PDB file as gemmi writes it, atoms N, CA and C in Angstrom:
CRYST1    1.000    1.000    1.000  90.00  90.00  90.00 P 1                      
ATOM      1  N   MET A   1       7.107-232.056 112.166  1.00  0.00           N  
ATOM      2  CA  MET A   1       6.147-231.371 111.319  1.00  0.00           C  
ATOM      3  C   MET A   1       4.773-231.946 111.602  1.00  0.00           C  
ATOM      4  N   ALA A   2       3.800-231.080 111.656  1.00  0.00           N  
ATOM      5  CA  ALA A   2       2.415-231.488 111.864  1.00  0.00           C  
ATOM      6  C   ALA A   2       1.558-230.942 110.730  1.00  0.00           C  
ATOM      7  N   ILE A   3       0.444-231.602 110.505  1.00  0.00           N  
ATOM      8  CA  ILE A   3      -0.531-231.097 109.545  1.00  0.00           C  
ATOM      9  C   ILE A   3      -1.748-230.679 110.345  1.00  0.00           C  
ATOM     10  N   TRP A   4      -2.100-229.411 110.196  1.00  0.00           N  
ATOM     11  CA  TRP A   4      -3.220-228.846 110.945  1.00  0.00           C  
ATOM     12  C   TRP A   4      -4.481-228.853 110.095  1.00  0.00           C  
ATOM     13  N   ARG A   5      -5.580-229.229 110.722  1.00  0.00           N  
ATOM     14  CA  ARG A   5      -6.885-229.137 110.086  1.00  0.00           C  
ATOM     15  C   ARG A   5      -7.327-227.676 110.120  1.00  0.00           C  
ATOM     16  N   ILE A   6      -8.398-227.377 109.435  1.00  0.00           N  
ATOM     17  CA  ILE A   6      -8.808-225.987 109.246  1.00  0.00           C  
ATOM     18  C   ILE A   6      -9.145-225.275 110.559  1.00  0.00           C  
ATOM     19  N   GLU A   7      -9.704-225.977 111.515  1.00  0.00           N  
ATOM     20  CA  GLU A   7     -10.046-225.330 112.792  1.00  0.00           C  
ATOM     21  C   GLU A   7      -8.800-224.791 113.485  1.00  0.00           C  
ATOM     22  N   THR A   8      -7.721-225.558 113.460  1.00  0.00           N  
ATOM     23  CA  THR A   8      -6.470-225.114 114.074  1.00  0.00           C  
ATOM     24  C   THR A   8      -5.880-223.941 113.294  1.00  0.00           C  
ATOM     25  N   CYS A   9      -5.956-224.010 111.971  1.00  0.00           N  
ATOM     26  CA  CYS A   9      -5.448-222.909 111.141  1.00  0.00           C  
ATOM     27  C   CYS A   9      -6.208-221.617 111.419  1.00  0.00           C  
ATOM     28  N   LYS A  10      -7.529-221.729 111.526  1.00  0.00           N  
ATOM     29  CA  LYS A  10      -8.343-220.540 111.815  1.00  0.00           C  
ATOM     30  C   LYS A  10      -7.960-219.944 113.159  1.00  0.00           C  
ATOM     31  N   ALA A  11      -7.780-220.788 114.147  1.00  0.00           N  
ATOM     32  CA  ALA A  11      -7.423-220.297 115.488  1.00  0.00           C  
ATOM     33  C   ALA A  11      -6.043-219.644 115.480  1.00  0.00           C  
ATOM     34  N   GLU A  12      -5.103-220.251 114.792  1.00  0.00           N  
ATOM     35  CA  GLU A  12      -3.738-219.721 114.751  1.00  0.00           C  
ATOM     36  C   GLU A  12      -3.673-218.384 114.028  1.00  0.00           C  
ATOM     37  N   ALA A  13      -4.408-218.276 112.919  1.00  0.00           N  
ATOM     38  CA  ALA A  13      -4.322-217.075 112.080  1.00  0.00           C  
ATOM     39  C   ALA A  13      -5.394-216.036 112.397  1.00  0.00           C  
ATOM     40  N   GLY A  14      -6.362-216.392 113.220  1.00  0.00           N  
ATOM     41  CA  GLY A  14      -7.408-215.444 113.574  1.00  0.00           C  
ATOM     42  C   GLY A  14      -8.512-215.310 112.544  1.00  0.00           C  
ATOM     43  N   HIS A  15      -8.647-216.302 111.679  1.00  0.00           N  
ATOM     44  CA  HIS A  15      -9.718-216.260 110.678  1.00  0.00           C  
ATOM     45  C   HIS A  15     -11.050-216.624 111.324  1.00  0.00           C  
ATOM     46  N   PRO A  16     -12.106-215.911 110.979  1.00  0.00           N  
ATOM     47  CA  PRO A  16     -13.405-216.181 111.597  1.00  0.00           C  
ATOM     48  C   PRO A  16     -14.152-217.372 111.000  1.00  0.00           C  
ATOM     49  N   SER A  17     -13.804-217.755 109.769  1.00  0.00           N  
ATOM     50  CA  SER A  17     -14.578-218.811 109.107  1.00  0.00           C  
ATOM     51  C   SER A  17     -13.715-219.587 108.122  1.00  0.00           C  
ATOM     52  N   ASN A  18     -14.222-220.745 107.719  1.00  0.00           N  
ATOM     53  CA  ASN A  18     -13.560-221.527 106.676  1.00  0.00           C  
ATOM     54  C   ASN A  18     -13.522-220.735 105.374  1.00  0.00           C  
ATOM     55  N   THR A  19     -14.591-220.014 105.115  1.00  0.00           N  
ATOM     56  CA  THR A  19     -14.695-219.235 103.884  1.00  0.00           C  
ATOM     57  C   THR A  19     -13.561-218.223 103.770  1.00  0.00           C  
ATOM     58  N   SER A  20     -13.163-217.632 104.876  1.00  0.00           N  
ATOM     59  CA  SER A  20     -12.099-216.627 104.809  1.00  0.00           C  
ATOM     60  C   SER A  20     -10.775-217.252 104.375  1.00  0.00           C  
ATOM     61  N   ILE A  21     -10.503-218.476 104.814  1.00  0.00           N  
ATOM     62  CA  ILE A  21      -9.271-219.144 104.383  1.00  0.00           C  
ATOM     63  C   ILE A  21      -9.364-219.501 102.907  1.00  0.00           C  
ATOM     64  N   TYR A  22     -10.487-220.082 102.492  1.00  0.00           N  
ATOM     65  CA  TYR A  22     -10.621-220.464 101.089  1.00  0.00           C  
ATOM     66  C   TYR A  22     -10.637-219.248 100.161  1.00  0.00           C  
ATOM     67  N   SER A  23     -11.130-218.129 100.619  1.00  0.00           N  
ATOM     68  CA  SER A  23     -11.063-216.891  99.830  1.00  0.00           C  
ATOM     69  C   SER A  23      -9.605-216.463  99.661  1.00  0.00           C  
ATOM     70  N   GLN A  24      -8.835-216.575 100.737  1.00  0.00           N  
ATOM     71  CA  GLN A  24      -7.419-216.211 100.634  1.00  0.00           C  
ATOM     72  C   GLN A  24      -6.673-217.164  99.707  1.00  0.00           C  
ATOM     73  N   ILE A  25      -7.050-218.438  99.694  1.00  0.00           N  
ATOM     74  CA  ILE A  25      -6.428-219.384  98.757  1.00  0.00           C  
ATOM     75  C   ILE A  25      -6.689-218.913  97.330  1.00  0.00           C  
ATOM     76  N   ARG A  26      -7.939-218.568  97.027  1.00  0.00           N  
ATOM     77  CA  ARG A  26      -8.280-218.096  95.671  1.00  0.00           C  
ATOM     78  C   ARG A  26      -7.511-216.832  95.302  1.00  0.00           C  
ATOM     79  N   GLU A  27      -7.220-215.986  96.298  1.00  0.00           N  
ATOM     80  CA  GLU A  27      -6.487-214.744  96.048  1.00  0.00           C  
ATOM     81  C   GLU A  27      -4.974-214.947  96.052  1.00  0.00           C  
ATOM     82  N   GLY A  28      -4.525-216.164  96.322  1.00  0.00           N  
ATOM     83  CA  GLY A  28      -3.090-216.447  96.342  1.00  0.00           C  
ATOM     84  C   GLY A  28      -2.408-216.024  97.629  1.00  0.00           C  
ATOM     85  N   LEU A  29      -3.192-215.787  98.691  1.00  0.00           N  
ATOM     86  CA  LEU A  29      -2.639-215.295  99.952  1.00  0.00           C  
ATOM     87  C   LEU A  29      -2.544-216.382 101.028  1.00  0.00           C  
ATOM     88  N   TRP A  30      -2.852-217.616 100.669  1.00  0.00           N  
ATOM     89  CA  TRP A  30      -2.796-218.744 101.595  1.00  0.00           C  
ATOM     90  C   TRP A  30      -2.472-219.980 100.765  1.00  0.00           C  
ATOM     91  N   THR A  31      -1.739-220.905 101.319  1.00  0.00           N  
ATOM     92  CA  THR A  31      -1.370-222.100 100.562  1.00  0.00           C  
ATOM     93  C   THR A  31      -2.562-223.033 100.382  1.00  0.00           C  
ATOM     94  N   LYS A  32      -2.497-223.829  99.331  1.00  0.00           N  
ATOM     95  CA  LYS A  32      -3.541-224.820  99.086  1.00  0.00           C  
ATOM     96  C   LYS A  32      -3.384-225.950 100.110  1.00  0.00           C  
ATOM     97  N   PRO A  33      -4.484-226.575 100.458  1.00  0.00           N  
ATOM     98  CA  PRO A  33      -4.392-227.661 101.435  1.00  0.00           C  
ATOM     99  C   PRO A  33      -3.756-228.906 100.829  1.00  0.00           C  
ATOM    100  N   VAL A  34      -3.274-229.774 101.714  1.00  0.00           N  
ATOM    101  CA  VAL A  34      -2.753-231.073 101.293  1.00  0.00           C  
ATOM    102  C   VAL A  34      -3.767-232.138 101.720  1.00  0.00           C  
ATOM    103  N   ARG A  35      -3.892-233.144 100.914  1.00  0.00           N  
ATOM    104  CA  ARG A  35      -4.842-234.208 101.213  1.00  0.00           C  
ATOM    105  C   ARG A  35      -4.241-235.099 102.294  1.00  0.00           C  
ATOM    106  N   ILE A  36      -5.037-235.361 103.345  1.00  0.00           N  
ATOM    107  CA  ILE A  36      -4.567-236.237 104.422  1.00  0.00           C  
ATOM    108  C   ILE A  36      -5.474-237.453 104.579  1.00  0.00           C  
ATOM    109  N   GLY A  37      -6.467-237.541 103.760  1.00  0.00           N  
ATOM    110  CA  GLY A  37      -7.397-238.663 103.761  1.00  0.00           C  
ATOM    111  C   GLY A  37      -8.303-238.544 102.569  1.00  0.00           C  
ATOM    112  N   GLN A  38      -9.189-239.510 102.438  1.00  0.00           N  
ATOM    113  CA  GLN A  38     -10.078-239.502 101.283  1.00  0.00           C  
ATOM    114  C   GLN A  38     -10.983-238.275 101.268  1.00  0.00           C  
ATOM    115  N   ARG A  39     -11.397-237.818 102.465  1.00  0.00           N  
ATOM    116  CA  ARG A  39     -12.296-236.662 102.534  1.00  0.00           C  
ATOM    117  C   ARG A  39     -11.786-235.592 103.490  1.00  0.00           C  
ATOM    118  N   SER A  40     -10.483-235.529 103.691  1.00  0.00           N  
ATOM    119  CA  SER A  40      -9.963-234.527 104.625  1.00  0.00           C  
ATOM    120  C   SER A  40      -8.676-233.904 104.102  1.00  0.00           C  
ATOM    121  N   VAL A  41      -8.497-232.650 104.465  1.00  0.00           N  
ATOM    122  CA  VAL A  41      -7.309-231.900 104.072  1.00  0.00           C  
ATOM    123  C   VAL A  41      -6.764-231.159 105.285  1.00  0.00           C  
ATOM    124  N   GLY A  42      -5.547-230.677 105.137  1.00  0.00           N  
ATOM    125  CA  GLY A  42      -4.932-229.888 106.190  1.00  0.00           C  
ATOM    126  C   GLY A  42      -3.789-229.074 105.613  1.00  0.00           C  
ATOM    127  N   TRP A  43      -3.100-228.351 106.478  1.00  0.00           N  
ATOM    128  CA  TRP A  43      -1.987-227.498 106.072  1.00  0.00           C  
ATOM    129  C   TRP A  43      -0.790-227.784 106.956  1.00  0.00           C  
ATOM    130  N   PRO A  44       0.412-227.851 106.381  1.00  0.00           N  
ATOM    131  CA  PRO A  44       1.610-228.016 107.212  1.00  0.00           C  
ATOM    132  C   PRO A  44       1.718-226.858 108.205  1.00  0.00           C  
ATOM    133  N   ASP A  45       1.989-227.185 109.443  1.00  0.00           N  
ATOM    134  CA  ASP A  45       2.034-226.158 110.487  1.00  0.00           C  
ATOM    135  C   ASP A  45       3.041-225.066 110.188  1.00  0.00           C  
ATOM    136  N   TYR A  46       4.194-225.434 109.601  1.00  0.00           N  
ATOM    137  CA  TYR A  46       5.216-224.426 109.331  1.00  0.00           C  
ATOM    138  C   TYR A  46       4.775-223.429 108.268  1.00  0.00           C  
ATOM    139  N   GLU A  47       3.895-223.850 107.341  1.00  0.00           N  
ATOM    140  CA  GLU A  47       3.372-222.906 106.348  1.00  0.00           C  
ATOM    141  C   GLU A  47       2.427-221.903 107.003  1.00  0.00           C  
ATOM    142  N   VAL A  48       1.557-222.392 107.876  1.00  0.00           N  
ATOM    143  CA  VAL A  48       0.621-221.502 108.568  1.00  0.00           C  
ATOM    144  C   VAL A  48       1.399-220.499 109.416  1.00  0.00           C  
ATOM    145  N   ARG A  49       2.403-220.979 110.121  1.00  0.00           N  
ATOM    146  CA  ARG A  49       3.214-220.088 110.956  1.00  0.00           C  
ATOM    147  C   ARG A  49       3.951-219.051 110.113  1.00  0.00           C  
ATOM    148  N   ALA A  50       4.458-219.465 108.956  1.00  0.00           N  
ATOM    149  CA  ALA A  50       5.180-218.536 108.080  1.00  0.00           C  
ATOM    150  C   ALA A  50       4.236-217.456 107.542  1.00  0.00           C  
ATOM    151  N   LEU A  51       3.025-217.841 107.182  1.00  0.00           N  
ATOM    152  CA  LEU A  51       2.053-216.862 106.694  1.00  0.00           C  
ATOM    153  C   LEU A  51       1.667-215.878 107.788  1.00  0.00           C  
ATOM    154  N   CYS A  52       1.472-216.388 109.000  1.00  0.00           N  
ATOM    155  CA  CYS A  52       1.143-215.496 110.124  1.00  0.00           C  
ATOM    156  C   CYS A  52       2.310-214.548 110.410  1.00  0.00           C  
ATOM    157  N   ALA A  53       3.533-215.060 110.373  1.00  0.00           N  
ATOM    158  CA  ALA A  53       4.715-214.226 110.625  1.00  0.00           C  
ATOM    159  C   ALA A  53       4.843-213.134 109.566  1.00  0.00           C  
ATOM    160  N   ALA A  54       4.530-213.469 108.318  1.00  0.00           N  
ATOM    161  CA  ALA A  54       4.596-212.472 107.242  1.00  0.00           C  
ATOM    162  C   ALA A  54       3.581-211.359 107.477  1.00  0.00           C  
ATOM    163  N   ARG A  55       2.381-211.721 107.907  1.00  0.00           N  
ATOM    164  CA  ARG A  55       1.361-210.709 108.206  1.00  0.00           C  
ATOM    165  C   ARG A  55       1.811-209.821 109.364  1.00  0.00           C  
ATOM    166  N   ILE A  56       2.329-210.452 110.412  1.00  0.00           N  
ATOM    167  CA  ILE A  56       2.786-209.696 111.581  1.00  0.00           C  
ATOM    168  C   ILE A  56       3.919-208.747 111.189  1.00  0.00           C  
ATOM    169  N   ALA A  57       4.787-209.190 110.286  1.00  0.00           N  
ATOM    170  CA  ALA A  57       5.914-208.375 109.845  1.00  0.00           C  
ATOM    171  C   ALA A  57       5.488-207.239 108.916  1.00  0.00           C  
ATOM    172  N   GLY A  58       4.224-207.218 108.542  1.00  0.00           N  
ATOM    173  CA  GLY A  58       3.731-206.135 107.699  1.00  0.00           C  
ATOM    174  C   GLY A  58       3.987-206.322 106.215  1.00  0.00           C  
ATOM    175  N   LYS A  59       4.181-207.562 105.792  1.00  0.00           N  
ATOM    176  CA  LYS A  59       4.413-207.820 104.369  1.00  0.00           C  
ATOM    177  C   LYS A  59       3.171-207.445 103.565  1.00  0.00           C  
ATOM    178  N   THR A  60       3.387-206.997 102.355  1.00  0.00           N  
ATOM    179  CA  THR A  60       2.283-206.642 101.470  1.00  0.00           C  
ATOM    180  C   THR A  60       1.636-207.914 100.914  1.00  0.00           C  
ATOM    181  N   ASP A  61       0.456-207.751 100.351  1.00  0.00           N  
ATOM    182  CA  ASP A  61      -0.213-208.899  99.734  1.00  0.00           C  
ATOM    183  C   ASP A  61       0.654-209.498  98.634  1.00  0.00           C  
ATOM    184  N   GLU A  62       1.314-208.663  97.865  1.00  0.00           N  
ATOM    185  CA  GLU A  62       2.169-209.176  96.789  1.00  0.00           C  
ATOM    186  C   GLU A  62       3.344-209.987  97.354  1.00  0.00           C  
ATOM    187  N   GLN A  63       3.936-209.522  98.432  1.00  0.00           N  
ATOM    188  CA  GLN A  63       5.023-210.267  99.065  1.00  0.00           C  
ATOM    189  C   GLN A  63       4.521-211.602  99.619  1.00  0.00           C  
ATOM    190  N   ILE A  64       3.316-211.605 100.141  1.00  0.00           N  
ATOM    191  CA  ILE A  64       2.754-212.849 100.661  1.00  0.00           C  
ATOM    192  C   ILE A  64       2.434-213.805  99.511  1.00  0.00           C  
ATOM    193  N   ARG A  65       1.972-213.278  98.391  1.00  0.00           N  
ATOM    194  CA  ARG A  65       1.738-214.140  97.218  1.00  0.00           C  
ATOM    195  C   ARG A  65       3.036-214.802  96.772  1.00  0.00           C  
ATOM    196  N   GLU A  66       4.123-214.064  96.799  1.00  0.00           N  
ATOM    197  CA  GLU A  66       5.420-214.642  96.442  1.00  0.00           C  
ATOM    198  C   GLU A  66       5.821-215.729  97.440  1.00  0.00           C  
ATOM    199  N   LEU A  67       5.562-215.494  98.712  1.00  0.00           N  
ATOM    200  CA  LEU A  67       5.845-216.490  99.748  1.00  0.00           C  
ATOM    201  C   LEU A  67       5.032-217.757  99.498  1.00  0.00           C  
ATOM    202  N   VAL A  68       3.765-217.608  99.173  1.00  0.00           N  
ATOM    203  CA  VAL A  68       2.908-218.757  98.888  1.00  0.00           C  
ATOM    204  C   VAL A  68       3.446-219.527  97.681  1.00  0.00           C  
ATOM    205  N   LYS A  69       3.854-218.821  96.634  1.00  0.00           N  
ATOM    206  CA  LYS A  69       4.428-219.483  95.450  1.00  0.00           C  
ATOM    207  C   LYS A  69       5.672-220.273  95.821  1.00  0.00           C  
ATOM    208  N   ARG A  70       6.532-219.686  96.669  1.00  0.00           N  
ATOM    209  CA  ARG A  70       7.749-220.399  97.101  1.00  0.00           C  
ATOM    210  C   ARG A  70       7.404-221.643  97.905  1.00  0.00           C  
ATOM    211  N   MET A  71       6.411-221.530  98.770  1.00  0.00           N  
ATOM    212  CA  MET A  71       6.024-222.698  99.566  1.00  0.00           C  
ATOM    213  C   MET A  71       5.457-223.807  98.691  1.00  0.00           C  
ATOM    214  N   HIS A  72       4.681-223.462  97.672  1.00  0.00           N  
ATOM    215  CA  HIS A  72       4.164-224.474  96.752  1.00  0.00           C  
ATOM    216  C   HIS A  72       5.307-225.101  95.958  1.00  0.00           C  
ATOM    217  N   ALA A  73       6.287-224.301  95.560  1.00  0.00           N  
ATOM    218  CA  ALA A  73       7.446-224.833  94.848  1.00  0.00           C  
ATOM    219  C   ALA A  73       8.243-225.783  95.754  1.00  0.00           C  
ATOM    220  N   ASP A  74       8.370-225.416  97.023  1.00  0.00           N  
ATOM    221  CA  ASP A  74       9.072-226.284  97.979  1.00  0.00           C  
ATOM    222  C   ASP A  74       8.352-227.633  98.125  1.00  0.00           C  
ATOM    223  N   ARG A  75       7.033-227.598  98.144  1.00  0.00           N  
ATOM    224  CA  ARG A  75       6.267-228.854  98.206  1.00  0.00           C  
ATOM    225  C   ARG A  75       6.557-229.731  97.006  1.00  0.00           C  
ATOM    226  N   ALA A  76       6.557-229.117  95.823  1.00  0.00           N  
ATOM    227  CA  ALA A  76       6.820-229.863  94.601  1.00  0.00           C  
ATOM    228  C   ALA A  76       8.214-230.471  94.631  1.00  0.00           C  
ATOM    229  N   GLU A  77       9.171-229.733  95.155  1.00  0.00           N  
ATOM    230  CA  GLU A  77      10.530-230.233  95.269  1.00  0.00           C  
ATOM    231  C   GLU A  77      10.598-231.428  96.222  1.00  0.00           C  
ATOM    232  N   LEU A  78       9.880-231.351  97.332  1.00  0.00           N  
ATOM    233  CA  LEU A  78       9.840-232.472  98.279  1.00  0.00           C  
ATOM    234  C   LEU A  78       9.263-233.723  97.630  1.00  0.00           C  
ATOM    235  N   LEU A  79       8.229-233.555  96.815  1.00  0.00           N  
ATOM    236  CA  LEU A  79       7.627-234.698  96.126  1.00  0.00           C  
ATOM    237  C   LEU A  79       8.597-235.298  95.116  1.00  0.00           C  
ATOM    238  N   ALA A  80       9.378-234.472  94.465  1.00  0.00           N  
ATOM    239  CA  ALA A  80      10.327-234.959  93.466  1.00  0.00           C  
ATOM    240  C   ALA A  80      11.424-235.804  94.113  1.00  0.00           C  
ATOM    241  N   VAL A  81      11.800-235.457  95.328  1.00  0.00           N  
ATOM    242  CA  VAL A  81      12.852-236.184  96.040  1.00  0.00           C  
ATOM    243  C   VAL A  81      12.316-237.492  96.605  1.00  0.00           C  
ATOM    244  N   ALA A  82      11.040-237.510  97.002  1.00  0.00           N  
ATOM    245  CA  ALA A  82      10.466-238.685  97.656  1.00  0.00           C  
ATOM    246  C   ALA A  82      10.251-239.842  96.747  1.00  0.00           C  
TER     247      ALA A  82                                                      
END                                                                             
């Protein structure tokens, strides 16, 4: 598992700017970042890939919101086990 910084996420998903990713976070269409340092964040690579795959598969925004909720729940579960 890798944690990708925003530049890699933008390149993978085809986003033109940081703002486009953060707008999708506010809309529930992208996962929230994880803290990887005092002033840096990133996203697990498998989450970015799953979101891109959902878009390619033609999932609706509502289906993607559900996917994002599941991924956040999975993160919480991982923290509970650790």
